[in-house]
N, C-alpha and C positions, 0 to 999 in steps of 0.2 A: 504493500500500500504506500509506504514511504517513497518507494521508487516511482510509482505511478504519479503521486502528487508532485514529486520533483520534476518528472518529465513534462507534466501538464504545465507547471509553472514556467519551466524553461521555454516550452513551446509558446506560451502566451507572451513572455517577454520578447522572444524572437519576433513574433507576429507584430507586437507593438512597435518594436524598433523598425521593422519593415514598413509599417504603416506611417511612421514619422518620416522616414526617408521618402516615401511616396508623396506625402504631403509637401515635404521640402522640395522635391523634384518638380512639383506642379506649380511652385511659386515662380513668378516671372524673373527672367534674367534682366539686368539693368545695364544699359550702355549709355554712359553720360559723356557727351562731346562738349568740350568747353573751348571757346575761342577767346582771344585776349583783347581787351581794351575797346570793344565795339558796342556802342549803344544800340538800342532797338531800331532807331530810325535809319540805320545804315542798311537794313535788310529790305528787300523789295516788298515782302509781305507786311512790313510795318510802315511802308510809305515812301521808300527811297525811289525817286523817279528814274534813277539810273538802272534800277533792277539788276544789281550785280550778283544776286544770290538765287538763281533758279532752283537749285537743289533744295535749299532750305525753304523756299516758297512752296515747293512740292511737298516737303515734309509737313509743313503747316497745314496744307490741304488734306493730308492723310491723317493728321493728328489734331492737336488742340493748341491754339496759339493764345498765350496769356498776354493780355493787353496792359496789365498793371503790375508788373514785376519790377522790383527795385533792389539794387545792391545795398548792403548794409553800410559799406564804406567804398568810395569810388577810386580805390587803388588796390593793386593785386595782393601783396603779401598779407596785410591785415585781413583782407577778405578770405584768403586761404586759411588763416587761423580760424576765422569764424566758421568756415565750412568744415574743417577737419575736426573741430570740437563741438560744433553746434552752440558755441558760446560767443556772444558779441565780443569783439576784440577789446572794446572799452571796459568790459567787465573783468578783464584779466590784466590790463595794463599793456596790451600788445597792439595798441592802435597806431603808434608811430611807425611810419614806413621804415622797414629794415630795423625792426626792434630786436633786441637780444634779451628780452625779459624772461626770467625763469617762471615756469608754471608748476603747480604741484603734481606729484607723480600720480595722484588719484584721478586726474583728468584723463578721460579715455578719448580715443579717436574713432570716428565713425567706421573705418574699415575693420577695426578690432571687433566692434559690435556686430558687424555683418558676419565676421567669422564665427562669433558666438552663436549666431542663429543659423549656421550651416552654409553660408555663402563663401564662394571662392572670390578673393579680392585681387584685382590686378590693375595695372595702369601701364600705358605705353611709355616709351623712353622720354617723351617730351612732357609728360605730366610732372609738374614741378613738385619739389619737396621743401621749398622755402616757405615754412609755415609761420615765420615771423616771431619765433620765440626760441628760448633755450629749453632743452629737455634732456633727460638722461638717456633718451633713445634717439636713434637716427630716424630721419624722415622716411626711410624705406623699411623700417623694422616691422611695421604693422600691415604690410601688404604681402599676400602669398607670392605674387610675382610683381616686383616693383619697376621693371624696366622694359618690358616688351609686350606686344600684342600678338598672340598666337591663337588663331581661330580654332585650330584642331584641339588645342589644350582646353580652350573655353568650352568646346562642345562636350568634352569629357568631364568637365568640372561643374556642370550645372547644379544648382543655380549659381550665377556669377554676378559680380558687380565690377564692371570694367570702366575705367576713365581714360578718355583720349583727350589730349590737350594739343591745340594747334597754335603756333606762334605767328601765323601768317598775317594777322591783323594787329600785331603788337605795335605800340607807339613808334618804335624804332623804324618801322617799315616806311614811315613817311618822312624820315630825315633826309637831308640832302638839299643843296642849294638850287634855287630856280634860276635858270639861265634862259632868257627869252629868245636867244639865238639857237638854243638847242631843244627847248622844251615847249610843248603846247600846253595851254591852260584853258581848256574849254570851260565855259561858264557853268558853275554848279547849279543844278536845279533845286538844290536844298540848302542854299546859303542861309546860315542862321542870321537872325535880325541883328545880333550883336557883333557880327563880323563885317568889317568894311569890304567893299567891292574892289578887291585888289588882285592882280594876276597871280602873285605869289600864294595867296590864300586859295584861289581857284585851283592852282597847281596841286596843292596838298589835298584838296577835296578829291581830285581825280586820282591821285596816288592812293588814297585810301579806298576809293571804289575799286581800284585794281587789286588792292590787297584782299578785298572781300571776294573778288572773282577767284583769286587763288585759293582762299580758304574754302569757298564753296565747292571748288573742284576736288579738294581733299575730302570733304564730307561725302561727296558723290562716290568716291572710291571706297571709303569705309562702309557706306551703306550697301554698296554693291557686294562687297566682301561678306557682309552680314547675311545678305540674301543667298549668296553662293554657298555659305557654310550650312545653310538650312536652319539657322537660328532665328531668323526674323520673326517667325510666327510665335516665338516664345520669349521675345525680348522687347521690353519697353525701351524705346529710344528717347533720350532727353537731350535737347540742345539748349545751351545757354552761353552767354558771355560771362566774364568775371567781373565786369563793371562797364560803365560807359566810356566813351572816348572817340577819337583821340585829338580832335581839333582843339585849339586853345579854348579854355573855359568849359571843358567837359570832364575828362579824366581828372580826378583829384577834387572836384567841386560838387556840391550837393544839388545842383540844378538838374533838370530832366536829362540834359546831355551827359551828365556824369553818373546818374543813378538809374535811369530808365533802361532796362535791359531786356533783350529777347529771351523768351522761354517758350520752347515748343516741345510738346510731349506726344509721341506716337505710341498708342497702346494697341497691341494685337487684338483681333476679334475674340480670342479665347478669354481675354481678361476684360471684356466690355463692361463687366460689373464695376470696374474701376473708372469708367469714363467720367470726367468732370463736367461734361455737358452732354446734350442729347446724342450727338453723332460726330464722327470725325469731320474736320473742316470747320467746326464751330470755334468761336472765340470765347475766352473766359475772362470775365471782368473783375473777379475778386482780387483784392489786394494781396500780393505775395511779397514777402521779404526774402532775401537770400539767406537770412538766418534760419528760415524754414526748411531749407533744402535737405540737410542731412537727416533731420528727424523725419521728413516726408519720405525720403528714399528708403530709410529703415522701416517705415510703416508699410511700404510696398512689400517688404520682405517679412512682414508680420512680427516685427520686434515688439516686445512688451513695453508697457509704460515704465516699468522699473529700469529697463535697459536704456531708455532714452531720457532718464530723469534729469541729467545734468544739462540737457539742451534747452535753450531759451526760445526757440521758435515754436511754430505750430505745424501740425501735419495737415496738408491741404489735398493730399491724394492717398488712396488706400482704402481699406475696409472700414477703418474707424478714423474719420477726419474730425478736425476741430472747427469750431465756428469761425466764420469770416471775421477778421479784425475790423475795428473802427479806424485804426491808424496803423501805419508802418513807419519805422523810424530809421534814420541814417545819421552818420557821424563823420566828422573830419577832424584830424589833429595834425601832428607834424607830418609834412610831406618832404622827404629827403631831409635837408637841413633847415627848412623853413617852417617856423612855428605858426600854429593857428589852433582855434577850437571853435567848431561849428556843429550844431545839432539841428535836425529837422524832424518834423512830424507831417504826415501826409494822410489825408482821408480820401474819399472817393472824388473829391472835387478840388480841394485846396492843398497847396504845399506851403508850409510855414517853416521858415529858416531863422534860427537864432544865432547871431554872430557874437561870440563872447569876447573877441579881441578886435573891436571895431577900429582901433588905432592903426591897424595894418591894412593895406590895400588887399583886395581879393587877389588881384593879379600881381603879387610881388614876384621879384626875379627868382626863378628856380632854374638852375642850369640845365637840367635834362629837358624840361619843357621848351627851353629856348633853343634846343637843337632843331626845332621845327621852323621852316621858312615862314609858315603862317604866323607863328608867334612873334618872330623877329619883325616881320613886316607890319603886323598890327601895332606892336609897341612903337616902332619908328613913326608910323602914321599918327599915333597919339602924341609923340614928342614933337612932331612937326605942326601940331595944332590943327590937324585935319579931321579929327574924330568929332562926332556929334554927341548929343546927350546920352544916347543909347550905347554907341560903340566906345565911348570913353569911360563908362561907369566901372568897368573892370579894373581900371588903374587908379580910381579915386581913393585918396587917403585923407581923413578917415572915411570909412564906409558906414552904411546904415546898420543899425542894430537888428531890426526886425524886417523880414521880407515875407510877403504873402502873395501867392500867385494862383490864379485859376489855371492849373497846370496843363489841362488839355486844350482849352481855348487859347491859352497863351503858352504854347509849347516851349518857346525859347526863353520863357521866364524873364521878360523885359518890362512888364507892366506891374510894378510893385504896388499892391493895394494896401500895404500896411498903414500908410499915413491917413487913409480914409477913415474918419471917425465911425462910419457905418460898419466897419469891420472890427471895431474894438472888442466887442463881446466874443467874436469868433477867435481873435488872437488870444484873448484871455483863456478861452476854453482849450485851445490847442497848446498853449504854453503849460496849462495845468496838466494836460495829458502827457506832454513831454516830460514834465517834472516827475510824474508818477512812474513813468517808464524808467527814468534815470535812477530813481530810488529802487525800483524792482530789480534792475540788472546791476546795481552798484557801479554807476558811472565813475571810472577812476580818473577822469580828466580834470577834476577840481583841485588837484595838486599837479602842477606842471611836471611833465615827464622827467626832466633832469633832476628835480627835487624828489619826486616820488621814489626813484631808485635809492636815494640816500635814506629816506624815511623807512622804507620797507627793510632795507639792510640793517638798520639800527636795531630792529626788533627781530631780525633773523626770520623774516616772513617773505613769502612771495607777495607780489602786488595783489594777486587774486585773494590771498588770505588777509592781507592788510586792509583792503577796502571793505571787507566784510566784518571788521571789528569796529563798532561805533565808538568805542573809547579811544581809538587811534585815528579814525576817519569819520568824523561826524558829518555825514553827507548832507543831511537836511540843513545844518548850519551853513555849510559851504554853498549850497544852492541859493539859500537866502541872501548871503553876502554877495554872491555873484550877480544875482538879480538886482540888488541895490546898486552895485557898481555900474549897471547898465541903465539906471534911471536918469542919469545926468541931472540930478537934483542936488543943488548945493546944500539943501537941508540935511542931506545924509553925511555931510562932512564930519560932524561931531561923532557920528556912529563909526565912520572910518577911522578917525583918530583913536577912538576908544579900542577898536578892534586890533589896532597895531600892538596892543599890550596883552593880547590873549595868548595862551600857550599853543594854540593850534596854528600851524603854518599856513593852512589853507585860508583861514580867516584873514591873516596878515597879508597874504598874497592878493586876495580879492579886494581888500580894503585899499591896498596900494594901487591896484588897477582902477578902483573907483576914483581915487584922487587923480590918477593919470587921465582918465576919461573926462573928468571935470575940467582938466586943463585945456582940453580941446573944445569944451563947450563954453568956457568963460575964463576968468582970471583967478580962480580959487587958489591956485598954487602960489600966488604972491603973498598969501597969508603967512605971517611969521610963524604961527603955530604949525602950519603945514611944513614949512621949510625946516623948522627945528625937529619935527617928527621924522622927516625923511633923513635928515642928517644923523639923527640918533640911530636909525636903522643901519646906516653905513658904518657907524662906529661900534655897533653891537657885535661882539665876536661870535656869538652863537646864532646870529641871524642867518637865514637861508641866503645863499649867494644869488639865487634867482630873484628873491624879493629885493635884495640890494640893487640888482641891475635895474629893475623898474623904478626903484626909489631914486636912483641916480638920474634917470631920465626925467622924472618929475622935477628935480632940482634944476636940471639944464633948461627945462621949459619955463621955469619961473622968471627967467630974465635977469637973475642976479649973477652978474658976470663973474665975481670972485668965487662964489659957491658953485656956480655952474662949471667953471674950469676945474675946480677941485673934484667935482663929480665925474667929469670926463677923465681926469687923471686916474680916478678910482677905477673907472671902467677899463681903462687901458691896462692897469696893473692886474685887475681881476681877470681879464680876458685870456692871459697867456697860458696859465697852467692849471686851471681849475675845472671842476665838473660842469661849471656854468658857462663855459666858453660859447656854446651854441646859443644860449640865451643872450649873452653879451653881443655876439655878432648880429643877431636879429635886431636887438634894440638899436644898435648903432646904424644898421641899414635903414630902419624905420625913421630914424631921426632926421631932422633938417640937416642936410649935408654941410651947411656952414658951421655946424657944431661938431659933427661926427667925422668930417673929412680928415683932419689932422690925426685923429686917433686911428682911423682905418689905415692911413698911410703908414703910421708907425708900426702897426701890427703887421702890415704887408712887408715892410722892410726888415723888421726884426723878429717876426714870428716864424713858426715852422708849419704853417698851415698847408694843407694839400686837399685835393679833391674838391667837393662842392664848397667847402668853406673858403678855399682860395679863390674859387670862381665868383662867389658872392662878393668878396672883398674887391676883387679886380673889377667886377661890373660896377660897384659903387664908386670906385675911383675914376674909371673911364667915363662914367656918365657925367662927370664934372668937366671933362675935356680940357683940363688945365695944362699949362706948360710944365708945371711941377710934376705932374704924373708922367708926362712924356719923358 
């Protein structure tokens, strides 16, 4: 009897295991094709009159085209972090482009979870592993096959999750000088309202259309290979870009051109229960964030809620989807060596943008961006005084704090409705929603990146852990102080001066920025109490170097020649060897050149800068076109 029971038990277990494998085998394969740097409007099916993407247009007709899909951040590496973990980069301190921020070992990557649920995970050799953070693992460690695409292997390893990445539309593909004697520049049919009508700009538009033709041809080959392998009927094909781009004012910026991205999903007939709309060829209008992607792809593979618990997005495809959101959110911080902090909230009609550092122009000099002929020609056009109210706005300093756009009627986001009192209630509501989201995901941007590294290291914590400790990072206080800093109300001056004496560096930082912002709105910085307070910050040995850099700028803007020169000398000495050099460099570049030029020249002649830092300094000096620089 014991033998019989043992036999039956073993047989049941074997049958159960077989049943689970059968269920697993019946789950869809997933092929995710990612192109780089291209916004939705570059595809024919999203309205590009040049129609450079017939393959993708056909894929959209065979599948479902999402009309309102937006990147979390409009630049690649922080977006890759958000994808690989399902965690917004600003929630872990990895939002700065090319960040080296450590993350906790307990954070998992979506390919690992796919493996847990029985999927084979692989990516082609061009699928990048720059996930914009430091970890104790290599970027290839959590893929079964990290370097190649082999259809025969995938056929044997079903179900699979495979990622293909194409570089054909990367920003670098439009670099190169325009020579009217060698190049044609046909008029672009989709010239943005903010771009001036210049041959060099049309030239770059055409180069980028050509890049899309090349990318589309690659996709055609991959889809043909999928068909030939016999896998098409069991494979969900997903196509997306990694963010918008690449003409100036797109990649890196929170406008439609930088965040509105193509998303096409083709679902085989056998999985029609997963259709997001009635039939293939339909469009889907629900709001989708790139942060939703990993959780959704895992949901297609039947991952459990516990397995995706760390992820901050929502599942919009699969057997158990989550409700459509009222808003999706995006963020921008340091891009290469240029500092900024911008957040946005978007509903089904309006895009709200909050600029936390209005004293810097949107279009500040960024060396990589200026490799583009379009960017160089646009900037020169502005320097020549030939831009109008719309085409010059990108370079204005200071910029506006709040922006509000009817983003589908005004796709180029040039008609800012924020100043209209009729929209005051809407802005208040969207700002409140943005605040709630920032609290929910622990927005780490309220201590500047250069200082955040110092603070987290002091407590031997990762930034992810640091910002989740309210005793170390009182986020509600920081958001309150940041909001006050943007009110441009001199009545807040007393509050700012008081906050300079609090123990939390974030409060002192935003109070200093509040005083700086007031200096652009009036003459509050001429107050002796303000000057004394700023001077005290410079003399305080334990004060953050980042806070000191902005305090020095306030003193320079006060008009007090003696104290201003001392503050400039302080910046020069601070800039050479400290963790705050990047902040100092940005502050000097934002300053009136009549003040910052001698310091920049000294740093150039005596420092050891290289890379982007050296290029920013050189551009600052050359822009003055003086005999001294020559």
